[in-house]
Residue, then its C-alpha position, 0 to 999 in steps of 0.5 A: t499499500a502506498a501514498m503519493y504526493w505529486f505537486a504541480a503548477p495549477e495550469r498543469l493539472d491537465v497533464v499530470l493528473p492522468i500520469v498519477r492516475t496510471l498509479g493509483h486512485v486520486p481521492n484529492v487534489l490538495v491546495w498548497d497556499k504558499g503565503n505569498c506570489t511566485a515570480g512570473d509575469l507581473t503585468t498581465t497575470y495574477g500572482q499565484q499564490w497556490e500550488a496544487i498537491i495531488y493525493a494518490r494511494t494504491a489502496r484505502m487507507a486511513l490518514v493518521g490523525g483523521r479528517d483534516r482540511d484540503i487547503l494546506r497553508f505553509s509559507r514558503g519562508n526566505t526563498a533566498d535560503y532555497h538550494h533548488p528552484t521548486q524547493k518546498p518547505v520541510a514543514l509542509l513535507r513534514y505534515l504529509i509525511g506524518r499523514h500516513d505510517s509508512a515506514l519508507i518514503l520515496d522522492p523520485f526528485v529529490g531537488g535540494g533534499s526537503t523530502v528527505v530531511a523530513a522523512r529524518d526528522l520523523g524517524r522514516r527510512a528514505i530514498g531519494i533519487e535526482i539526475e543532477e549530481r550537484y543536488c545530490e551533493i545538497a542533499v546529502k549536505r543538508l542530511q549531514q547537517s541534520v541534528l538526527p544521526l546519518e546512515v549511509a548505505s555503501 
């Protein structure tokens, strides 16, 4: 049994949702209210303050802590401190991971490593996959700076 969270820009849901549906059932599309607007066209479009989070699962499972609202308010914080252009706040990822009892977390697009840091914070094992070596190095450094001990598989 697996739960999946896939982040997507609202204007890309038409492309991303069919892909996610091949992997599992989609009971919800959550809204991440970032608390501020992202960059983009500053003169002819509205400022985008939210991002979609597609929640999918391979089987029906209870959410830890029961039912919650589908609008999640987690500030992006100071993006000048971010290590990756699409980095997510660790607090948001800790929340999502904590909604399930999964012992193993997989992030196939690890980027700056926020998901694996959040998994570490919650005492979960995590596997991160990243195509760009520089982001792998950043994720490893972030894990090494973590308060919790780092285990490296050989």
